[in-house]
C-alpha positions as CSV (number, residue, x, y, z in Angstrom):
1,M,13.3,-28.7,12.9
2,S,13.0,-30.6,16.5
3,K,9.5,-30.4,18.4
4,S,11.6,-28.3,21.0
5,T,12.2,-25.6,18.6
6,R,8.9,-25.8,17.1
7,P,6.8,-22.3,17.1
8,P,3.6,-22.9,19.2
9,N,1.3,-22.7,16.0
10,Y,3.6,-25.3,13.7
11,G,1.7,-27.0,11.6
12,K,-2.2,-26.0,12.9
13,P,-4.7,-24.3,11.2
14,W,-4.8,-20.9,10.1
15,G,-7.3,-18.8,11.7
16,R,-9.2,-15.9,10.7
17,D,-7.2,-13.1,13.0
18,E,-3.8,-14.8,11.3
19,L,-4.8,-14.5,7.9
20,I,-5.9,-10.9,8.9
21,L,-2.6,-10.0,9.9
22,A,-0.7,-11.8,7.1
23,F,-2.5,-10.3,4.4
24,D,-1.9,-6.9,6.3
25,L,1.8,-7.8,5.3
26,Y,1.3,-8.8,2.2
27,C,0.0,-5.5,1.0
28,R,2.6,-3.7,2.7
29,I,5.4,-5.1,0.7
30,P,6.2,-6.0,-2.3
31,F,5.6,-10.0,-3.5
32,S,9.1,-10.1,-4.4
33,K,10.1,-9.4,-1.0
34,A,8.2,-11.9,0.6
35,T,10.4,-14.2,1.9
36,T,11.5,-15.7,4.9
37,K,14.7,-13.7,5.2
38,N,12.5,-10.6,5.2
39,P,12.5,-8.6,9.1
40,A,8.7,-8.3,8.2
41,V,7.6,-11.7,7.5
42,Q,10.1,-12.7,10.7
43,E,8.5,-10.0,13.0
44,V,4.7,-11.2,11.5
45,A,5.9,-14.8,12.0
46,R,6.8,-14.4,15.5
47,L,3.4,-12.5,16.4
48,L,1.7,-15.5,15.1
49,G,3.3,-18.4,16.7
50,R,4.6,-19.8,13.3
51,T,7.6,-20.0,11.1
52,P,9.2,-17.6,8.8
53,A,8.8,-20.2,5.8
54,A,4.9,-20.6,7.0
55,V,4.0,-17.0,6.7
56,S,6.1,-16.5,3.5
57,R,3.8,-19.6,1.8
58,K,0.9,-17.7,3.5
59,L,2.2,-14.9,1.2
60,G,2.3,-16.7,-2.0
61,N,-1.2,-18.3,-1.3
62,F,-2.5,-15.0,-1.5
63,G,-0.5,-14.1,-4.7
64,S,-2.3,-16.8,-6.4
65,F,-5.3,-14.4,-6.2
66,D,-4.1,-11.4,-7.1
67,P,-4.8,-10.3,-10.5
68,A,-2.0,-7.8,-11.3
69,L,0.3,-10.8,-10.8
70,Q,-1.7,-13.3,-13.0
71,E,-1.5,-10.3,-16.0
72,R,2.6,-10.3,-15.6
73,D,2.3,-14.1,-15.7
74,I,3.5,-14.6,-11.5
75,S,2.0,-17.0,-10.1
76,G,1.1,-17.5,-6.3
77,L,1.5,-20.7,-4.7
78,P,-1.6,-23.3,-5.0
79,H,-3.1,-25.2,-2.3
80,T,-4.9,-22.1,-1.0
81,G,-7.7,-22.4,1.5
82,Q,-11.7,-21.5,1.1
83,L,-10.6,-18.6,4.2
84,D,-7.9,-17.2,2.1
85,R,-10.4,-16.5,-0.1
86,E,-12.5,-14.7,1.7
87,I,-10.3,-12.7,3.6
88,W,-8.8,-11.3,0.0
89,D,-12.6,-10.7,-1.2
90,V,-13.9,-9.2,2.0
91,F,-10.7,-7.0,3.0
92,H,-9.7,-6.3,-1.0
93,H,-12.7,-4.1,-1.0
94,D,-12.8,-2.6,2.3
95,W,-9.3,-1.5,3.3
96,N,-9.7,1.1,6.0
97,A,-11.5,-2.3,7.8
98,L,-8.1,-4.1,7.2
99,V,-6.1,-1.5,8.7
100,D,-8.6,-1.3,11.8
101,E,-9.1,-4.9,12.6
102,A,-5.3,-6.0,11.8
103,E,-4.2,-3.2,14.4
104,Q,-6.7,-4.2,16.9
105,I,-5.4,-8.0,16.4
106,R,-1.8,-6.8,16.5
107,Q,-2.2,-5.2,19.9
108,Q,-4.8,-7.9,21.4
109,R,-1.3,-10.6,20.7
110,L,1.5,-8.4,21.5
111,G,-0.6,-7.5,25.4
112,D,1.7,-7.3,28.0
113,D,4.8,-7.9,25.6
114,S,4.7,-5.0,23.9
115,P,7.8,-3.1,23.4
116,E,7.8,0.9,24.8
117,D,7.8,2.1,21.0
118,V,4.4,0.1,20.0
119,L,1.5,2.8,19.8
120,E,-1.3,2.1,21.8
121,P,-4.5,3.3,21.2
122,P,-5.9,6.5,22.9
123,Q,-7.9,6.0,25.9
124,G,-8.7,9.8,25.8
125,P,-11.3,12.0,23.7
126,S,-12.8,11.0,20.3
127,E,-10.1,13.6,18.8
128,K,-7.1,11.4,20.1
129,L,-9.2,8.3,19.2
130,A,-9.5,9.7,15.6
131,S,-5.9,11.1,15.0
132,Y,-4.7,8.0,16.0
133,K,-6.4,5.9,13.3
134,E,-5.6,8.7,10.7
135,R,-1.7,7.6,11.7
136,L,-2.4,4.1,11.1
137,H,-4.2,4.5,7.5
138,Q,-2.0,6.8,6.4
139,G,1.0,4.3,7.6
140,F,-1.0,1.9,5.9
141,F,-1.3,3.6,2.1
142,R,2.2,4.7,2.5
143,Q,3.6,1.3,2.5
144,A,1.2,-0.1,0.0
145,V,2.0,2.3,-2.4
146,L,5.7,2.5,-2.3
147,S,5.8,-1.2,-2.5
148,A,3.4,-1.5,-5.3
149,Y,5.8,1.2,-7.3
150,E,8.9,-0.5,-6.0
151,N,9.7,2.7,-4.3
152,R,9.9,4.7,-7.2
153,C,8.3,8.3,-8.1
154,C,5.9,7.0,-11.0
155,V,7.2,10.1,-13.7
156,T,10.5,10.7,-12.6
157,G,11.9,7.5,-11.6
158,I,13.4,8.8,-8.4
159,S,14.1,6.1,-5.7
160,L,15.0,7.5,-2.8
161,P,12.6,6.9,0.2
162,E,13.0,10.5,2.0
163,C,11.8,11.7,-1.7
164,L,8.8,10.0,-2.4
165,S,5.2,10.3,-0.4
166,A,2.1,7.9,-1.5
167,N,-0.3,10.6,-3.3
168,H,-4.2,10.4,-3.0
169,I,-5.5,10.8,-6.7
170,V,-9.3,11.8,-4.8
171,P,-8.7,13.4,-1.7
172,W,-9.7,11.6,1.7
173,S,-12.1,15.0,1.8
174,E,-14.0,13.8,-1.9
175,A,-14.1,10.6,-0.7
176,P,-13.0,9.1,3.2
177,S,-14.0,5.4,2.2
178,L,-10.7,5.3,-0.1
179,R,-8.2,7.2,2.2
180,T,-6.4,3.2,3.0
181,D,-7.2,2.5,-0.6
182,P,-3.8,1.6,-2.5
183,T,-5.4,1.9,-5.7
184,N,-6.1,5.5,-4.9
185,G,-2.5,6.3,-5.0
186,L,0.4,7.1,-6.8
187,C,3.9,6.9,-6.1
188,L,5.6,10.4,-6.4
189,S,8.4,12.7,-5.6
190,A,7.8,15.4,-3.6
191,T,7.9,18.2,-6.4
192,F,5.8,16.4,-8.4
193,H,3.4,15.8,-5.4
194,R,2.5,19.3,-4.7
195,L,2.2,19.7,-9.0
196,F,-0.8,16.8,-8.8
197,D,-2.0,18.3,-5.8
198,A,-2.2,21.8,-7.0
199,G,-3.8,20.7,-10.5
200,L,-0.9,21.3,-12.7
201,V,0.0,17.3,-13.3
202,T,-2.5,14.8,-13.8
203,I,-1.7,11.2,-15.3
204,R,-4.6,9.9,-17.0
205,P,-5.9,6.6,-17.8
206,G,-3.2,4.7,-20.1
207,F,-0.6,6.3,-17.6
208,T,0.2,9.2,-19.7
209,I,1.5,12.3,-17.6
210,H,-0.6,15.3,-18.6
211,V,1.2,19.1,-17.6
212,S,-0.7,22.0,-17.6
213,R,-0.6,24.9,-19.9
214,A,-0.2,27.5,-17.0
215,V,3.1,25.5,-16.8
216,L,4.0,24.5,-20.4
217,T,4.0,28.4,-21.3
218,R,5.6,29.7,-18.9
219,C,9.5,30.4,-19.8
220,D,11.4,30.7,-16.4
221,P,13.9,27.5,-16.5
222,P,15.2,25.4,-15.4
223,T,12.6,24.1,-13.2
224,T,10.0,24.6,-15.3
225,K,11.3,23.5,-18.6
226,H,12.1,19.9,-16.6
227,V,8.4,19.7,-15.5
228,A,7.0,20.5,-19.0
229,S,9.6,17.9,-20.6
230,F,7.4,14.9,-18.6
231,H,4.1,16.1,-20.7
232,E,3.1,13.5,-22.9
233,K,5.3,10.9,-21.6
234,R,4.2,7.7,-19.9
235,A,4.3,7.4,-16.5
236,M,5.7,4.1,-14.5
237,E,2.7,1.4,-13.8
238,P,2.9,-0.5,-10.4
239,S,3.0,-3.9,-10.1
240,R,-0.2,-4.2,-8.5
241,F,-2.7,-2.3,-7.0
242,A,-3.0,0.0,-10.2
243,P,-5.4,3.3,-9.9
244,A,-8.6,2.7,-11.0
245,E,-9.4,4.8,-14.1
246,E,-12.6,6.7,-12.8
247,R,-10.5,7.9,-10.2
248,L,-7.5,9.1,-12.6
249,N,-10.3,10.7,-14.4
250,W,-12.0,12.4,-11.7
251,H,-8.6,14.3,-11.2
252,A,-8.3,15.2,-15.0
253,E,-11.9,16.7,-14.5
254,H,-12.0,18.3,-11.0
255,V,-8.1,19.4,-10.3
256,F,-6.0,19.4,-13.4
257,Q,-6.3,23.0,-15.0
258,H,-5.9,22.4,-18.5
């Protein structure tokens, strides 16, 4: 790469804002897709004034901290910095702040060159700002959860994105601090999303699926029979952001209709 074609931040140390945007991206895409050919990697590279290779390497650095990858004998890239670790430690426990700060940085960097379809923060009443932030949080949560499950329903294995949702285990109303936390999520098809929210299906620690007796004792085939066929089967576990046991237990105790 000649000097004339190098992006403006080529070879420069990474700053905090840049690392926040990189970590935000790390959470939204599967680790296996953190390559220079990924359009999302290329987009962040343009925003940061860096090469896609530099962004891909930084995602690899974050991967070296990820216990889920370590359990699968997947190692991230070495030569991480202290600030890399600080970003991981802070925002891995404060997902709402990650989404808010990343969006603020993104908007600042886009500036006057932002495309028309970029969502601008509202300047009006607080209700509009709350709705705007809710959409941001929902978008991050969906991307992080679906990427963790490789875009497959953890019960049925269906892989049609149009049929999939990121389901909160503990609802927002019960725990606002968990609304963007991907460890509070499951990737479910539309049918099992409704069944889970209604307490007719739950997933216990160990990722065992349990179907309520309210379903198991019904005799109206074929749909009920299909749902019942998953009773006591194992759900597909995510590649990362595994649901915390206490959240699965909360759903089984407070929502599931035994």
